All heavy atoms as an XYZ file, in Angstrom:
1015
protein
N       0.826     -1.164     -0.030
C      -0.010      0.003      0.010
C       0.907      1.242      0.014
O       1.885      1.332      0.690
C      -0.832      0.032      1.199
C      -1.872      1.112      1.237
S      -3.023      0.838      2.571
C      -3.625      2.437      2.855
N       0.538      2.237     -0.723
C       1.246      3.503     -0.872
C       0.862      4.422      0.265
O      -0.300      4.615      0.477
C       1.056      4.139     -2.249
C       1.503      3.098     -3.384
C       1.751      5.493     -2.393
C       1.231      3.702     -4.777
N       1.845      5.038      0.892
C       1.542      5.986      1.908
C       0.999      7.240      1.321
O       1.259      7.604      0.173
C       2.788      6.198      2.768
O       3.689      7.012      2.021
N       0.301      8.044      2.194
C      -0.131      9.366      1.781
C       1.101     10.297      1.273
O       0.929     11.001      0.381
C      -0.908     10.066      2.851
C      -2.275      9.383      3.106
O      -2.760      8.735      2.218
O      -2.779      9.573      4.304
N       2.107     10.174      2.061
C       3.379     10.910      1.758
C       3.837     10.602      0.345
O       4.102     11.460     -0.529
C       4.398     10.720      2.705
C       5.700     11.523      2.484
C       5.455     13.012      2.484
C       6.716     11.198      3.622
N       3.989      9.264      0.018
C       4.434      8.822     -1.283
C       3.415      9.269     -2.347
O       3.821      9.592     -3.478
C       4.689      7.349     -1.334
C       5.866      6.911     -0.521
O       6.829      7.796     -0.382
O       5.952      5.753     -0.074
N       2.134      9.098     -2.117
C       1.132      9.433     -3.017
C       1.090     10.938     -3.386
O       0.824     11.211     -4.570
C      -0.298      9.008     -2.459
C      -1.308      9.113     -3.525
O      -1.208      8.573     -4.581
N      -2.425      9.815     -3.231
N       1.484     11.764     -2.437
C       1.568     13.210     -2.831
C       2.525     13.516     -4.043
O       2.136     14.204     -4.879
C       2.119     13.982     -1.633
C       2.419     15.452     -1.914
C       1.403     16.395     -2.113
C       3.711     15.822     -2.200
C       1.702     17.689     -2.397
C       4.090     17.160     -2.614
C       2.966     18.097     -2.690
N       3.592     12.732     -3.997
C       4.536     12.907     -5.178
C       4.082     12.243     -6.408
O       4.171     12.820     -7.465
C       5.923     12.451     -4.810
C       6.492     13.198     -3.630
C       6.455     12.645     -2.358
C       7.125     14.435     -3.789
C       7.025     13.431     -1.233
C       7.633     15.186     -2.700
C       7.614     14.605     -1.429
O       8.138     15.364     -0.434
N       3.500     11.100     -6.252
C       3.006     10.398     -7.477
C       1.776     10.979     -8.095
O       1.620     10.771     -9.301
C       2.603      8.929     -7.008
C       3.767      8.041     -6.399
C       3.234      6.755     -5.952
C       4.805      7.807     -7.583
N       0.976     11.732     -7.386
C      -0.224     12.343     -8.007
C      -0.008     13.509     -8.939
O      -0.868     13.892     -9.661
C      -1.139     12.793     -6.878
C      -0.741     14.022     -6.163
C      -1.696     14.472     -5.014
O      -2.737     13.881     -4.922
N      -1.324     15.542     -4.337
N       1.193     14.044     -8.818
C       1.556     15.246     -9.818
C       2.111     14.694    -11.036
O       2.943     13.808    -11.083
C       2.476     16.143     -9.072
C       1.896     16.856     -7.814
N       1.946     16.307     -6.622
C       1.200     17.964     -7.782
C       1.272     17.154     -5.815
N       0.786     18.147     -6.562
N       1.770     15.278    -12.116
C       2.308     15.014    -13.433
C       3.615     15.661    -13.616
O       4.002     16.548    -12.820
C       1.311     15.385    -14.504
O       1.128     16.867    -14.450
N       4.280     15.363    -14.683
C       5.626     16.009    -14.993
C       5.302     17.349    -15.560
O       4.275     17.532    -16.222
C       6.393     15.159    -15.972
C       6.922     13.809    -15.417
C       7.933     14.071    -14.236
O       8.474     15.142    -14.068
O       8.008     13.128    -13.490
N       6.104     18.283    -15.366
C       7.320     18.320    -14.616
C       7.305     18.525    -13.143
O       8.316     18.591    -12.412
C       8.142     19.435    -15.313
C       7.068     20.486    -15.631
C       5.880     19.629    -15.992
N       6.027     18.674    -12.604
C       5.907     18.963    -11.161
C       6.393     17.798    -10.289
O       7.056     18.054     -9.254
C       4.390     19.176    -10.858
C       3.809     20.411    -11.463
C       3.125     20.363    -12.714
C       3.861     21.641    -10.907
C       2.624     21.440    -13.206
C       3.408     22.714    -11.449
C       2.738     22.667    -12.694
N       6.197     16.579    -10.702
C       6.612     15.393     -9.895
C       8.122     15.418     -9.719
O       8.604     15.393     -8.625
C       6.196     14.134    -10.560
C       6.519     12.914     -9.723
O       6.448     12.970     -8.480
N       6.831     11.848    -10.358
N       8.895     15.611    -10.927
C      10.368     15.661    -10.771
C      10.852     16.896     -9.956
O      11.721     16.690     -9.159
C      10.935     15.736    -12.181
O      10.702     14.548    -12.906
N      10.178     17.985    -10.142
C      10.550     19.184     -9.345
C      10.342     19.007     -7.828
O      11.270     19.261     -7.035
C       9.691     20.381     -9.754
S      10.107     21.979     -8.943
N       9.269     18.490     -7.448
C       8.923     18.206     -6.041
C       9.878     17.092     -5.443
O      10.374     17.264     -4.344
C       7.473     17.744     -5.840
C       6.432     18.916     -6.053
C       5.024     18.339     -6.266
C       6.499     19.895     -4.956
N      10.138     16.060     -6.299
C      11.144     15.095     -5.746
C      12.534     15.564     -5.632
O      13.214     15.290     -4.669
C      11.079     13.829     -6.696
C       9.824     12.983     -6.645
C       9.819     11.916     -7.761
C       9.750     12.268     -5.200
N      12.906     16.513     -6.557
C      14.261     17.135     -6.446
C      14.341     17.935     -5.202
O      15.257     18.008     -4.509
C      14.548     17.966     -7.733
N      13.271     18.793     -4.925
C      13.183     19.627     -3.701
C      13.317     18.737     -2.453
O      14.039     19.056     -1.547
C      11.987     20.454     -3.754
C      11.851     21.565     -4.804
C      10.492     22.174     -4.835
C      12.847     22.688     -4.462
N      12.649     17.660     -2.496
C      12.652     16.787     -1.316
C      14.069     16.331     -1.051
O      14.581     16.289      0.047
C      11.727     15.524     -1.599
C      11.661     14.507     -0.513
C      10.774     13.344     -0.958
N      10.615     12.355      0.092
C      11.390     11.356      0.343
N      12.377     11.165     -0.549
N      11.199     10.552      1.302
N      14.739     15.984     -2.157
C      16.075     15.379     -2.029
C      17.014     16.496     -1.533
O      17.911     16.231     -0.691
C      16.588     14.864     -3.386
O      17.886     14.459     -3.383
N      16.955     17.658     -2.070
C      17.818     18.765     -1.627
C      17.649     19.014     -0.143
O      18.538     19.193      0.590
C      17.509     20.029     -2.459
C      17.866     19.906     -3.910
C      18.084     21.311     -1.749
C      17.333     20.944     -4.862
N      16.288     19.040      0.307
C      16.005     19.415      1.723
C      16.627     18.194      2.601
O      17.295     18.588      3.616
C      14.498     19.538      1.955
C      14.013     20.729      1.265
C      14.241     19.514      3.445
C      12.525     20.831      1.127
N      16.355     17.041      2.223
C      16.777     15.897      3.113
C      18.262     15.736      3.282
O      18.722     15.290      4.296
C      16.171     14.555      2.624
C      14.692     14.336      2.787
C      14.162     13.160      2.123
C      14.380     14.298      4.335
N      19.006     16.215      2.238
C      20.491     15.966      2.286
C      21.154     17.147      3.065
O      22.360     17.025      3.298
C      21.151     15.873      0.966
C      21.168     17.167      0.144
C      21.922     16.991     -1.139
C      22.214     18.302     -1.791
N      23.011     18.184     -2.996
N      20.399     18.126      3.571
C      21.006     19.276      4.278
C      21.454     18.835      5.732
O      22.298     19.516      6.320
C      20.124     20.403      4.348
C      19.763     20.989      3.049
C      20.900     21.206      2.127
O      21.841     21.885      2.451
N      20.982     20.621      0.965
N      20.852     17.848      6.333
C      21.170     17.506      7.683
C      20.656     16.144      8.042
O      19.496     15.785      7.619
C      20.578     18.500      8.701
C      21.129     18.335     10.076
O      20.719     17.386     10.780
O      21.941     19.142     10.584
N      21.416     15.261      8.636
C      20.943     13.918      8.968
C      19.797     13.833      9.905
O      19.056     12.812     10.039
C      22.092     13.042      9.555
C      22.577     13.626     10.880
C      23.782     12.815     11.418
O      24.504     12.293     10.551
O      24.066     12.915     12.645
N      19.491     14.999     10.659
C      18.317     15.048     11.587
C      17.059     15.484     10.981
O      16.012     15.617     11.604
C      18.696     16.039     12.719
C      19.870     15.486     13.566
O      19.760     14.397     14.157
N      20.934     16.186     13.661
N      17.057     15.620      9.636
C      15.879     16.035      8.880
C      15.080     14.747      8.546
O      15.638     13.856      8.027
C      16.113     16.895      7.668
C      16.801     18.170      8.010
C      14.875     17.085      6.897
C      17.352     18.945      6.852
N      13.833     14.750      8.832
C      13.009     13.637      8.431
C      11.721     14.180      7.632
O      11.269     15.295      7.789
C      12.391     12.825      9.773
O      11.660     13.867     10.516
C      13.465     12.309     10.458
N      11.306     13.352      6.692
C      10.100     13.618      5.818
C       8.931     12.987      6.569
O       8.954     11.845      6.934
C      10.304     13.060      4.476
N       7.875     13.885      6.769
C       6.738     13.374      7.527
C       5.455     13.864      6.778
O       5.469     14.861      6.005
C       6.801     13.829      8.899
C       7.958     13.331      9.668
C       8.030     13.669     11.109
O       6.941     13.950     11.657
O       9.149     13.669     11.639
N       4.310     13.250      7.107
C       3.052     13.662      6.560
C       2.220     14.323      7.639
O       1.879     13.604      8.653
C       2.298     12.402      6.049
C       1.071     12.736      5.347
C      -0.195     12.418      5.757
C       0.823     13.273      4.095
N      -1.140     12.784      4.883
C      -0.585     13.283      3.815
C       1.716     13.831      3.114
C      -1.033     13.855      2.594
C       1.227     14.371      1.954
C      -0.155     14.435      1.665
N       2.082     15.614      7.625
C       1.331     16.353      8.615
C       0.369     17.318      7.893
O       0.745     17.895      6.890
C       2.338     17.155      9.559
C       3.266     16.261     10.270
C       4.128     17.137     11.218
C       5.022     16.298     11.997
N       4.451     15.689     13.251
N      -0.799     17.473      8.425
C      -1.798     18.367      7.889
C      -2.128     18.135      6.456
O      -2.269     18.955      5.711
C      -1.369     19.828      8.090
C      -1.044     20.143      9.491
C       0.273     20.385      9.881
C      -2.008     20.295     10.478
C       0.609     20.626     11.270
C      -1.839     20.581     11.812
C      -0.403     20.779     12.172
O      -0.182     21.085     13.469
N      -1.962     16.809      6.051
C      -2.287     16.379      4.704
C      -1.198     17.012      3.707
O      -1.551     17.277      2.604
C      -3.628     16.564      4.316
C      -4.696     15.860      5.212
C      -6.034     16.215      4.986
N      -6.478     15.558      3.787
C      -7.717     15.636      3.310
N      -8.582     16.378      4.070
N      -8.125     14.994      2.291
N       0.030     17.226      4.211
C       1.059     17.863      3.390
C       2.370     17.185      3.691
O       2.590     16.661      4.811
C       1.241     19.309      3.683
C      -0.054     20.129      3.566
S       0.321     21.818      4.298
C       1.139     22.571      2.975
N       3.295     17.246      2.765
C       4.723     16.687      3.014
C       5.449     17.756      3.807
O       5.830     18.837      3.317
C       5.296     16.461      1.695
C       4.558     17.331      0.780
C       3.197     17.588      1.366
N       5.766     17.492      5.044
C       6.552     18.274      5.976
C       7.919     17.770      6.155
O       8.114     16.464      6.042
C       5.826     18.494      7.353
C       5.029     19.676      7.434
C       3.669     19.675      7.126
C       5.561     20.881      7.907
C       2.854     20.809      7.196
C       4.660     21.978      8.009
C       3.402     21.968      7.698
N       8.830     18.627      6.466
C      10.152     18.242      6.861
C      10.479     18.742      8.283
O      10.100     19.836      8.557
C      11.211     18.805      5.935
C      10.931     18.181      4.554
C      10.195     18.828      3.651
C      11.568     16.974      4.150
C       9.872     18.339      2.384
C      11.216     16.494      2.887
C      10.458     17.175      1.987
N      10.894     17.846      9.158
C      11.044     18.211     10.533
C      12.590     18.038     10.873
O      13.277     17.260     10.397
C      10.368     17.254     11.457
S       8.505     17.403     11.167
N      13.015     18.969     11.823
C      14.386     18.903     12.275
C      14.225     18.440     13.713
O      13.632     19.185     14.542
C      15.095     20.316     12.174
C      16.422     20.264     12.730
C      17.493     19.624     12.066
C      16.775     20.851     13.956
C      18.721     19.626     12.650
C      17.967     20.815     14.499
C      18.899     20.182     13.831
O      20.196     20.205     14.386
N      14.713     17.279     14.035
C      14.655     16.728     15.383
C      13.257     16.782     15.916
O      12.997     17.166     17.013
C      15.661     17.410     16.293
C      17.108     17.248     15.925
C      18.034     17.840     16.993
C      19.495     17.513     16.613
N      20.383     18.137     17.685
N      12.304     16.448     14.981
C      10.884     16.391     15.504
C      10.155     17.641     15.357
O       8.922     17.689     15.494
N      10.779     18.837     15.086
C      10.115     20.148     15.007
C       9.969     20.491     13.507
O      10.895     20.434     12.767
C      10.972     21.049     15.738
C      10.353     22.460     15.890
C       9.496     22.487     17.169
C       9.120     23.873     17.461
N       8.279     24.073     18.580
N       8.741     20.772     13.167
C       8.461     21.152     11.741
C       9.207     22.434     11.391
O       9.251     23.419     12.095
C       6.969     21.455     11.474
C       6.147     20.290     11.692
S       4.336     20.453     11.356
C       3.920     21.635     12.660
N       9.888     22.363     10.192
C      10.617     23.520      9.724
C      10.353     23.923      8.317
O      10.506     25.114      7.997
C      12.141     23.463      9.991
C      12.933     22.746      8.937
C      13.579     23.549      7.970
C      13.092     21.371      9.015
C      14.198     22.793      6.965
C      13.750     20.744      8.023
C      14.409     21.384      7.037
N       9.891     23.076      7.434
C       9.463     23.453      6.139
C       8.550     22.436      5.540
O       8.440     21.324      6.010
C      10.729     23.687      5.234
S      11.600     22.236      4.591
N       7.962     22.732      4.371
C       7.030     21.815      3.738
C       7.091     22.123      2.189
O       7.506     23.125      1.792
C       5.602     21.913      4.250
C       4.963     23.314      4.097
C       4.147     23.499      3.077
C       5.287     24.329      4.982
C       3.609     24.757      2.915
C       4.680     25.574      4.892
C       3.886     25.761      3.771
O       3.301     27.117      3.515
N       6.437     21.138      1.460
C       6.342     21.354      0.040
C       4.875     21.460     -0.290
O       3.995     20.776      0.258
C       6.955     20.217     -0.746
C       8.451     19.977     -0.662
C       8.889     18.765     -1.366
C       9.182     21.231     -1.122
N       4.565     22.233     -1.321
C       3.135     22.444     -1.742
C       3.175     23.029     -3.132
O       4.179     23.399     -3.675
C       2.377     23.282     -0.797
C       0.852     23.000     -0.848
C      -0.097     23.868     -1.263
C       0.245     21.824     -0.586
N      -1.322     23.343     -1.151
C      -1.120     22.019     -0.813
C       0.642     20.491     -0.137
C      -2.111     21.038     -0.590
C      -0.356     19.562      0.082
C      -1.695     19.801     -0.104
N       2.017     23.009     -3.742
C       1.924     23.705     -5.125
C       0.818     24.897     -4.856
O      -0.207     24.791     -4.281
C       1.280     22.727     -6.112
C       1.040     23.544     -7.429
C       2.226     21.585     -6.336
N       1.400     26.080     -5.284
C       0.565     27.288     -5.067
C      -0.816     27.282     -5.772
O      -0.859     26.821     -6.926
C       1.407     28.464     -5.517
C       0.963     29.814     -5.068
N       0.004     30.571     -5.653
C       1.448     30.480     -4.012
C      -0.193     31.700     -4.916
N       0.667     31.685     -4.009
N      -1.814     27.608     -5.065
C      -3.161     27.513     -5.671
C      -3.469     28.443     -6.788
O      -4.345     28.128     -7.562
C      -4.215     27.649     -4.517
C      -4.343     28.980     -3.827
C      -5.349     28.930     -2.703
C      -5.363     30.257     -1.890
N      -6.211     30.212     -0.820
N      -2.855     29.582     -6.792
C      -3.109     30.533     -7.941
C      -2.097     30.440     -8.994
O      -2.384     30.546    -10.263
C      -3.387     31.965     -7.420
O      -2.183     32.359     -6.657
C      -4.594     32.097     -6.519
N      -0.799     30.424     -8.720
C       0.231     30.403     -9.728
C       0.525     29.026    -10.182
O       1.162     28.816    -11.278
C       1.535     31.048     -9.168
O       2.159     30.161     -8.230
N       0.087     28.020     -9.475
C       0.266     26.627     -9.784
C       1.726     26.239     -9.907
O       2.145     25.378    -10.719
C      -0.479     26.205    -11.114
C      -1.899     26.603    -11.043
N      -2.835     25.888    -10.163
C      -2.641     27.523    -11.583
C      -4.026     26.446    -10.409
N      -3.921     27.422    -11.187
N       2.599     26.926     -9.074
C       4.010     26.552     -9.006
C       4.307     25.801     -7.679
O       3.745     26.127     -6.693
C       4.806     27.919     -9.034
C       4.735     28.660    -10.414
C       5.568     29.911    -10.263
O       5.144     30.880     -9.627
N       6.672     29.916    -10.935
N       5.224     24.864     -7.809
C       5.630     24.213     -6.615
C       6.395     25.197     -5.730
O       6.987     26.139     -6.212
C       6.565     23.144     -7.117
C       6.516     23.068     -8.555
C       5.837     24.359     -9.022
N       6.357     24.939     -4.337
C       7.135     25.830     -3.481
C       7.558     25.136     -2.259
O       6.962     24.166     -1.824
C       6.326     27.145     -3.181
C       5.094     27.012     -2.288
C       5.239     27.007     -0.850
C       3.767     26.974     -2.832
C       4.097     26.895     -0.094
C       2.725     26.930     -2.043
C       2.832     26.915     -0.644
O       1.710     26.825      0.174
N       8.467     25.780     -1.654
C       8.939     25.333     -0.295
C       8.404     26.438      0.552
O       8.571     27.528      0.435
C      10.481     25.292     -0.117
C      11.091     24.250     -0.915
C      10.880     25.105      1.307
C      12.626     24.238     -0.963
N       7.699     25.896      1.630
C       7.242     26.857      2.779
C       8.186     26.780      3.922
O       8.392     25.704      4.342
N       8.595     27.847      4.430
C       9.550     27.842      5.557
C       8.696     28.256      6.770
O       8.205     29.356      6.728
C      10.729     28.873      5.350
C      11.489     28.514      4.101
C      11.600     28.848      6.564
C      12.235     27.220      4.102
N       8.526     27.314      7.742
C       7.673     27.572      8.881
C       8.019     28.926      9.611
O       7.160     29.685      9.909
C       7.716     26.362      9.844
C       6.938     26.692     11.085
C       7.165     25.152      9.186
N       9.320     29.094      9.877
C       9.717     30.286     10.628
C      10.300     31.418      9.635
O      11.259     32.111     10.007
C      10.725     29.946     11.681
C      10.227     29.088     12.839
C       9.124     29.769     13.663
O       9.142     31.028     13.655
O       8.358     29.070     14.331
N       9.696     31.431      8.474
C      10.179     32.311      7.446
C      10.262     33.794      7.757
O      11.067     34.557      7.298
N       9.302     34.214      8.720
C       9.308     35.611      9.054
C      10.635     36.045      9.768
O      10.968     37.165      9.795
C       8.168     35.944      9.955
C       8.278     35.291     11.370
C       7.205     35.708     12.367
C       7.486     35.086     13.760
N       6.455     35.545     14.736
N      11.409     35.078     10.234
C      12.672     35.340     10.840
C      13.859     35.319      9.907
O      14.947     35.604     10.323
C      12.961     34.331     11.978
C      11.825     34.267     13.033
C      12.190     33.175     13.934
N      11.053     32.885     14.915
C      11.227     33.204     16.247
N      12.379     33.701     16.712
N      10.199     32.989     17.060
N      13.588     35.073      8.599
C      14.540     34.961      7.617
C      14.407     36.147      6.595
O      13.324     36.295      6.019
C      14.559     33.615      6.873
C      14.780     32.501      7.892
C      15.580     33.625      5.793
C      14.572     31.138      7.337
N      15.470     36.852      6.409
C      15.383     37.924      5.450
C      16.173     37.551      4.298
O      17.457     37.450      4.196
C      16.069     39.219      5.975
C      15.923     40.436      5.028
O      14.989     40.416      4.246
O      16.744     41.339      5.156
N      15.458     37.099      3.176
C      16.115     36.608      1.925
C      15.204     37.034      0.720
O      14.011     36.876      0.851
C      16.242     35.130      1.905
C      17.078     34.623      0.799
N      16.672     34.541     -0.507
C      18.477     34.263      0.889
C      17.646     34.116     -1.197
N      18.708     33.888     -0.418
N      15.804     37.644     -0.317
C      14.958     38.157     -1.407
C      14.289     37.026     -2.157
O      13.238     37.305     -2.876
C      15.984     38.817     -2.323
C      17.281     38.247     -1.979
C      17.181     37.905     -0.477
N      14.619     35.748     -1.947
C      13.996     34.675     -2.629
C      12.688     34.217     -1.966
O      11.933     33.370     -2.491
N      12.460     34.756     -0.799
C      11.342     34.378      0.017
C      10.171     35.427     -0.071
O      10.510     36.603     -0.054
C      11.569     34.112      1.462
C      12.539     32.952      1.693
C      12.988     32.882      3.181
C      11.880     31.656      1.342
N       8.896     34.954     -0.165
C       7.863     35.979     -0.177
C       6.905     35.529      0.897
O       6.789     34.393      1.308
C       7.029     36.106     -1.508
C       6.664     34.652     -1.973
C       7.956     36.664     -2.565
C       5.782     34.651     -3.246
N       6.189     36.502      1.576
C       5.329     36.252      2.750
C       3.905     36.154      2.298
O       3.110     35.467      2.937
C       5.506     37.249      3.804
C       4.969     36.777      5.119
C       4.992     38.647      3.404
C       5.468     37.306      6.446
N       3.448     36.851      1.249
C       2.026     36.883      0.786
C       1.204     37.367      2.044
O       1.504     38.317      2.687
C       1.577     35.558      0.230
C       2.248     35.279     -1.104
C       1.736     34.064     -1.780
O       1.407     33.033     -1.166
O       1.502     34.204     -2.992
N       0.137     36.570      2.363
C      -0.845     37.040      3.400
C      -0.505     36.205      4.712
O      -1.330     36.050      5.551
C      -2.197     36.830      3.026
C      -2.568     37.892      1.910
C      -4.043     37.567      1.532
C      -4.356     38.586      0.294
N      -5.745     38.326     -0.102
N       0.600     35.593      4.761
C       0.921     34.772      5.897
C       1.610     35.637      6.937
O       2.372     36.582      6.644
C       1.875     33.675      5.573
C       1.299     32.690      4.472
C       2.366     31.829      3.844
N       1.938     30.857      3.030
C       1.756     31.122      1.645
N       2.070     32.344      1.196
N       1.264     30.200      0.923
N       1.400     35.248      8.287
C       2.035     35.985      9.300
C       3.346     35.482      9.807
O       4.258     36.125     10.306
C       1.049     36.134     10.544
O       0.798     34.841     11.003
N       3.535     34.164      9.552
C       4.708     33.439     10.132
C       5.612     32.818      9.080
O       6.794     32.885      9.082
C       4.182     32.410     11.074
C       5.306     31.600     11.681
C       4.607     30.590     12.682
N       5.653     29.603     13.145
C       5.274     28.483     13.735
N       3.987     28.161     13.913
N       6.205     27.641     14.232
N       4.974     32.262      8.032
C       5.628     31.492      7.039
C       5.944     32.385      5.706
O       5.232     33.250      5.463
C       4.923     30.231      6.559
C       4.583     29.342      7.761
S       3.649     27.914      7.160
C       3.142     27.245      8.803
N       7.045     32.017      5.097
C       7.357     32.633      3.788
C       7.605     31.355      2.880
O       7.870     30.276      3.351
C       8.683     33.445      3.885
C       8.541     34.732      4.580
C       9.800     35.577      4.547
C       9.701     36.896      5.278
N      10.963     37.538      5.222
N       7.442     31.682      1.662
C       7.525     30.640      0.605
C       8.513     31.056     -0.404
O       8.803     32.223     -0.705
C       6.139     30.252     -0.082
C       5.653     31.451     -0.843
C       5.232     29.865      1.013
C       4.408     31.071     -1.631
N       9.032     30.084     -1.145
C       9.937     30.216     -2.286
C       9.284     29.409     -3.438
O       9.184     28.216     -3.407
C      11.346     29.742     -2.023
C      12.234     29.977     -3.202
S      13.894     29.482     -2.746
C      14.825     30.095     -4.277
N       8.873     30.152     -4.511
C       8.188     29.571     -5.619
C       9.211     29.057     -6.675
O      10.353     29.707     -6.795
C       7.263     30.538     -6.258
C       6.041     31.000     -5.515
C       5.500     32.300     -6.185
C       5.068     29.829     -5.449
N       8.830     28.052     -7.414
C       9.752     27.458     -8.434
C       9.052     27.272     -9.772
O       7.841     26.831     -9.716
C      10.384     26.088     -8.036
C      11.061     26.180     -6.701
C      10.487     25.917     -5.516
C      12.399     26.793     -6.665
C      11.128     25.965     -4.347
C      13.033     26.788     -5.388
C      12.401     26.485     -4.311
N       9.667     27.478    -10.844
C       9.184     27.175    -12.200
C       9.532     25.721    -12.508
O      10.819     25.422    -12.595
C       9.704     28.060    -13.222
C       9.151     27.799    -14.635
O       8.705     26.633    -14.880
O       9.295     28.706    -15.489
N       8.686     24.742    -12.532
C       9.054     23.313    -12.714
C       9.751     23.096    -14.073
O      10.265     22.018    -14.232
C       7.807     22.620    -12.587
C       6.699     23.574    -12.943
C       7.178     24.857    -12.478
N       9.684     23.968    -14.976
C      10.309     23.880    -16.240
C      11.672     24.440    -16.358
O      12.324     24.363    -17.363
C       9.454     24.488    -17.360
C       8.090     23.825    -17.517
O       8.118     22.660    -17.806
N       7.023     24.634    -17.267
N      12.139     24.968    -15.253
C      13.439     25.585    -15.150
C      14.327     24.742    -14.186
O      13.819     24.117    -13.287
C      13.457     27.073    -14.748
C      12.658     27.916    -15.593
C      13.224     28.222    -16.923
O      14.431     28.369    -17.016
N      12.529     28.183    -17.988
N      15.705     24.921    -14.328
C      16.603     24.255    -13.271
C      16.396     24.956    -11.934
O      16.114     26.194    -11.932
C      18.074     24.600    -13.692
C      18.399     23.700    -14.969
O      17.722     22.648    -15.255
O      19.496     24.017    -15.577
N      16.498     24.105    -11.002
C      16.211     24.678     -9.598
C      17.497     25.442     -9.135
O      18.636     24.983     -9.440
C      15.960     23.553     -8.557
C      14.656     22.842     -8.779
C      14.624     21.604     -7.865
C      13.521     23.750     -8.376
N      17.292     26.564     -8.438
C      18.488     27.314     -7.899
C      18.949     26.604     -6.626
O      18.744     27.067     -5.515
C      17.842     28.716     -7.724
C      16.415     28.422     -7.283
C      16.039     27.236     -8.123
N      19.699     25.572     -6.846
C      20.118     24.718     -5.741
C      20.850     25.507     -4.680
O      20.559     25.376     -3.476
C      20.929     23.571     -6.223
C      21.412     22.679     -5.035
C      20.116     22.678     -7.095
N      21.849     26.387     -5.089
C      22.618     27.113     -4.059
C      21.724     28.014     -3.229
O      21.890     28.087     -1.979
C      23.655     27.969     -4.792
C      24.801     27.099     -5.394
O      24.936     25.935     -5.030
O      25.496     27.630     -6.242
N      20.747     28.613     -3.823
C      19.790     29.551     -3.119
C      18.894     28.667     -2.238
O      18.722     29.034     -1.009
C      18.850     30.282     -4.115
O      19.746     31.039     -4.999
C      17.921     31.232     -3.359
N      18.451     27.589     -2.604
C      17.525     26.695     -1.771
C      18.438     26.192     -0.580
O      17.975     26.309      0.554
C      17.120     25.482     -2.612
C      16.131     25.883     -3.743
C      16.414     24.511     -1.678
C      15.844     24.875     -4.772
N      19.662     25.833     -0.858
C      20.432     25.394      0.255
C      20.789     26.463      1.297
O      20.811     26.237      2.491
C      21.764     24.692     -0.201
C      21.565     23.437     -0.887
C      22.762     22.825     -1.565
O      23.782     23.526     -1.687
O      22.759     21.595     -1.746
N      21.014     27.682      0.749
C      21.269     28.823      1.665
C      20.053     29.091      2.567
O      20.182     29.378      3.733
C      21.638     30.128      0.867
N      18.833     29.042      1.959
C      17.650     29.404      2.749
C      17.394     28.244      3.722
O      17.071     28.494      4.827
C      16.454     29.518      1.801
C      16.597     30.883      1.014
C      15.117     29.553      2.591
C      15.587     31.101     -0.045
N      17.584     26.988      3.328
C      17.418     25.898      4.265
C      18.421     26.011      5.392
O      18.068     25.694      6.578
C      17.490     24.579      3.504
C      16.410     24.321      2.470
C      17.518     23.338      4.511
C      15.042     24.293      3.054
N      19.549     26.315      4.995
C      20.600     26.530      6.121
C      20.236     27.552      7.112
O      20.318     27.415      8.321
C      21.917     26.895      5.477
C      23.046     27.042      6.598
C      24.369     27.436      6.021
C      25.489     27.580      6.957
N      25.154     28.221      8.319
N      19.671     28.716      6.611
C      19.233     29.739      7.570
C      18.061     29.289      8.408
O      18.051     29.596      9.592
C      18.699     31.018      6.722
C      19.949     31.854      6.079
C      19.367     33.040      5.398
O      18.567     33.802      5.968
N      19.843     33.253      4.146
N      17.143     28.511      7.854
C      16.045     27.978      8.687
C      16.640     27.012      9.682
O      16.168     27.063     10.849
C      15.120     27.251      7.669
N      17.472     26.103      9.317
C      17.958     25.149     10.259
C      18.782     25.861     11.379
O      18.768     25.425     12.475
C      18.948     24.111      9.559
C      18.190     23.056      8.671
C      19.145     22.293      7.881
C      17.251     22.160      9.549
N      19.443     26.891     10.982
C      20.290     27.638     11.990
C      19.398     28.215     13.113
O      19.924     28.302     14.197
C      21.161     28.692     11.358
C      22.352     28.104     10.632
O      22.702     26.868     10.834
O      23.005     28.833      9.899
N      18.196     28.495     12.770
C      17.245     28.958     13.867
C      17.058     27.912     14.909
O      16.917     28.189     16.147
C      15.925     29.377     13.205
C      15.939     30.590     12.343
C      14.560     30.710     11.648
C      16.193     31.968     13.112
N      16.999     26.673     14.438
C      16.704     25.544     15.388
C      18.042     25.092     16.045
O      18.078     24.831     17.298
C      16.195     24.317     14.569
C      14.815     24.621     14.002
C      14.653     25.307     12.761
C      13.678     24.286     14.607
C      13.525     25.520     12.245
C      12.406     24.526     14.124
C      12.345     25.240     12.969
O      11.060     25.475     12.323
N      19.120     25.104     15.313
C      20.374     24.669     15.846
C      20.945     25.648     16.934
O      21.545     25.203     17.809
C      21.445     24.518     14.744
C      21.223     23.464     13.731
C      22.101     23.538     12.553
N      21.970     22.505     11.602
C      22.252     22.641     10.327
N      22.705     23.799      9.794
N      22.049     21.639      9.509
N      20.630     26.934     16.713
C      21.161     27.938     17.611
C      20.268     28.079     18.903
O      20.624     28.785     19.800
C      21.193     29.348     16.976
O      19.767     29.755     16.734
N      19.131     27.502     18.877
C      18.170     27.591     20.029
C      17.245     28.696     19.878
O      16.343     28.885     20.853
N      17.236     29.554     18.842
C      16.282     30.542     18.548
C      14.838     29.928     18.598
O      13.893     30.556     19.143
C      16.548     31.255     17.306
O      17.933     31.833     17.278
C      15.571     32.402     17.033
N      14.774     28.828     17.886
C      13.453     28.025     17.914
C      13.813     26.833     18.854
O      14.631     26.083     18.502
C      13.103     27.574     16.511
C      12.997     28.682     15.535
C      11.784     26.740     16.541
C      11.997     29.785     15.908
N      13.049     26.660     19.910
C      13.186     25.611     20.776
C      12.809     24.268     20.308
O      11.777     24.226     19.659
C      12.493     25.912     22.170
C      12.899     27.214     22.792
C      14.254     27.167     23.399
C      14.585     28.472     24.078
N      15.818     29.027     23.787
N      13.743     23.303     20.568
C      13.320     21.957     20.196
C      13.038     21.175     21.436
O      13.770     21.312     22.459
C      14.502     21.293     19.360
C      14.897     22.023     18.102
C      14.218     19.751     19.167
C      16.141     21.538     17.534
N      12.031     20.452     21.484
C      11.510     19.737     22.705
C      12.675     19.117     23.466
O      13.627     18.551     23.108
C      10.558     18.641     22.363
C       9.268     19.198     21.735
C       8.309     18.060     21.347
N       7.845     18.460     20.053
C       7.291     17.612     19.257
N       7.217     16.379     19.507
N       6.772     18.117     18.112
């Protein structure tokens, strides 16, 4: 039986599927303490059990994105807040190469919030 998490990636057609899987891989390789989980009917990534980012497809632009849970604490031109109070997102064109260096820099900034103790881990 396919898990809900696996099904999330399988339900998208190309090039969205490949884009989302590539983003998943980039996120997971940033730290051995990152786990992929299914929360709120979405693919979330947790650092030592604490949610720090997720993947989704934007409802109006139909672009895949990474949502950074504590995005309001990160100042990066690649992140947008829209109408969110806490989270910021980074949109991607699934037909273009992913900006891996930028993604890694943003993920590092997000992880540093947890590693430094700014965001408390249980």
